N, C-alpha and C positions, 0 to 999 in steps of 0.2 A: 637568405636565412632559412635554415631547415625548420620544418613544422613538426612539432611533437604530436605523434598520433596516440590518442588515448585508447586504452583497451576498453571496449564496451562492457558495461556491467551485466547486461543481458543480451544474449544472442540466441534467437530461435530461428531455425531453418526447417521448413516443411514438417513441423511438429504436429502429430496427430495423437488423439487420445480416444480409445475405444474401450468401453466397459462391456464385460461379458462377451468378448469377441467369439464369433462362431456359434453362438447359441441363439435360441429364439428371443432371448432378452437383450440381444446386442443393442448398444446405444453408442452412436458416434457423437462424442461430446465436443471434440475439437477437430478441425480439419484444415490442414495446410497452413499452420500458423507461422508467419514470418515477421519477426520484429527485432529491432535493435534499439537498446536503451543506453544512452551515453551517461558517463558520470555526472552527477549533479542534476539530472533531469527530474522533473515531477510529472509522471505519466499516469493518467487515469484510464482505466478500462471501463467502458460503459456499454450496456446492451440490455435486452429484455431478460427477464428471469429465465434461468435454464440455458443461457447462451454459452456458458462455459467460462465466464469471467473468473469465478472462484476456483474452478478446476485449473485454469492456467496459472493462477497464483500458487496453487498447491504443487504443480509441476515444478515451478521455479524453486519452491521451498523444499523440494524432495519429500513431500508428504505423499505424492503419487508419482509413479514412473510414467514417462511418455510411452505410447505404444510404438512409435517410430519417429524418425526425424532426429535432428541435433539440437540440443539445448545446453547452453553454457551460462554459468554465473561467474563473473570475474575470470572468464576464460577457463573455467573448470567444470567438470560435471556437477550437477546440483548436489549430489551426495557428498562430494569432496568439499564443496562450498559450505554445506551444512556442518560438516566436521570441523571446518576452519572457522566457524562462527562468523561467516561473511554477512549474514543478514539477521535482522530482528523482525518480529511479526506481531501485529496487533489485529485482533478480531473484533467482530461486532460487540460481543460481550467482553467486558474487561478481564474476566477470569482471574480475579484476585482471590487469595486465600483469606477467608474471614478471620482466621485465628492468628494471622500474622499482622503486625503493624504495617503501616504504609512503607516505612523504611525497610522492614524485613521483606516485604513483597518485592521491592525494587532490587534488593540485594540478592534475591533468589538465584538468578542466572550465574552470578559470580560465586555464590556459595556452591552451586553444582560444579562450577569450573575450578573449584578448590583455591580461589583467591584467598589470601590472608585476610582475617577479619578487619584490620584497620583499613586495608586498601578497598575492600568492598563497601565498607561504611562510608569512606570518603567519596567514592564514586557515586554511590546511591544518593548521598546528600547533594552532590553537584547536580545530578539529574533532577532531583526534586526541586532544587532551586531554579533550574532552567525552565521547568514547567510551572513555576510559581506556586509550589506546594511545600516549600521549605518549612513552613510553620506547622505542617500537619504530619510530620514524620512519625509521631507517637500515636496517631489516630489509627482506627481500624477501618477497613473498607466500608462496612455498613454505616459508618458515621459520615460518609462523604456522599455528595450528589453524584448522579450518573456521569455528568461531564467531568467532575473531579476524578472519578474512578478511571475514566478513559485517559486522563492525563497521567495518572499513575502507571497505567498499562503502557503508554508511550515511553515514559521514563524507564520502565523495566526493559522494554525492547531495545533501548538505546544505551543501556548502562555498560555493555561490553564493547561499545564503539564499533558497531558493524558499519560496513560501507553501503548497505542496502536496507531499506525499511519497507516491508510488505504489509499492506493495510487492507483488510477485507471488510468493507462497509463499517468502519469503526464508529461512525456517528449516526448510523441508521436508526437506532432506537431513541435518539435524543429529540427533544422538542426543537422547533425551528430556531428559536432565539439562541438556545444553547449550542445548537449545531453551527450557526453562523459564527458564534464566538470561538468554537473549537476550530473552525476553519482558519480563523485569524491566528490562533495559537499554533496550529500546525505549520502555517507558513512562517511564523516567527522562528519556530524550532528548526525548520528546514533551512532557513537562511543562516541560522546560527551554526548548525552542524555541517552544512554543505553535503548532506547525505542524499543519495538517490532514493526516490520514493516511487513505488508502484501502488496505486490506490484504486480499489474496486468500489464503484458506487452505482446506484440507480438514478441519482439526481443529476440531471443535465446542468442546472445552474451551479451546483457544487463542483462538478468536473471542470467547467469552464473557469470558474473563479480560482480554483487551486492550481491548475495544471499549466505546464509548458507545452504539453501535447495531450490530445485526447484520442484514444484508440476506440473506434466504433466497431462493435461486434454484431454479427447477424444472429437471428434465432438458430437453435440447434439444427444441424451441426454448426457449432460456433466457428465462424471465420472472421478474420479482420477485413472489413469492407472499406474502411477509410481511416487514415491517421491525419488528424487536424492540428496544425500548429496554432497555438493560442498566443497571439501577438500582443496581448495586453501587457502594459509595463509592470514591472515589479519595482518597489513593493506594492502588493495589492492592499487596498484599503476598503472600508465599507462603501465609499463613494464609487469604487470600481464597478459595483453592481448597477450604477446609474448611467454608465457610459453608453453611448450609442453602439460602440464597437462590441461591448459586452453582449448586448441584446442581439447583435448580428451573429455573433459566434454561437450563442445559445440556439438561435434559429437554425444555423448551419448544422450543428450537431443533431438537433431534433429532426431535420429533414433527412439527414443521412440515416438515422435510425429508422425513420418511416420507410425510406426507399429500400433499406435492407430487408425490412419485414415484408414489403410488397413483393420483392424479388423471390423470397422464399415461399410465398403462398402459391 
C-alpha cells in the first residue's frame, strides 16, 4: 500500500534574520533555523527573552522578510501564503476594536475579504459558539474579561478557516487560573478544527502541556538547540499536570534551556 506524503505546513532551511546588516547597529536575531512542521501539529517555540521566537513567527507570517535561507508556508513563499489567507494570527493583546460589537469584531476579516453580509455573520456566529461566547455577540470588548477577549481574538483568527494559527504569547498577560483555563480552551479548539498551531511562550509548563513538540531556542543569535517530542496522551486534562511524565518533560525542557544559555556564555 502506498503511503500518502503530506506537504509540511512550515519548512525552514538555513533561515537567518539580521537587522541593520552592515552597520554598527547590526543584530543577528536568528541563525541557521531549520524546522519542519507537519499538518495538525501543535508546536511551541520557547527560549529566553530576545532569542528570536517572535521574530521567527513574524517571518512565517510575512511581517518580516528573512535575510537569507528558504522559508515556505504550505509549500509557498510566506508572502503568497499571506495573500492566500493561509494563516490566522493572535497576539498577546487581543487588539479588538472597542466601537465594534463582539460579532462585528469577529466578522472583520471577512468584511475586508468582501464576503456577503449573511455569510460573514453566519461564520462569525459559528466561531463565537465554538469559543463558547455565542451569548455575547452584542457585547463590546470593554464589557468582557481579558480571557474572554482572547477567545474573541482566536475566533476572529479562525473565522476565514486558515490552515495555520500563529500565536504570539496570547495568554502572557492573564492570571494563572485564567491562563490554565485558556490552555484547555485552546486544546479543545485545536482538536475541533484540526488546525496546525505555532505557539510562542515563555512558560515551560504551558509549552509542555499544550504541545506535540517543543522547539527550544538559544539566547541571541537565536538558534534551535533542541526539538523535544511531547509524548503525553491527548486529550490533555487538568490531571495531566500531575503525571510523573509531565514533570519529567518540564525538567527536560528546562535543562535544555539552561544548557543552551550556558553554551552561549
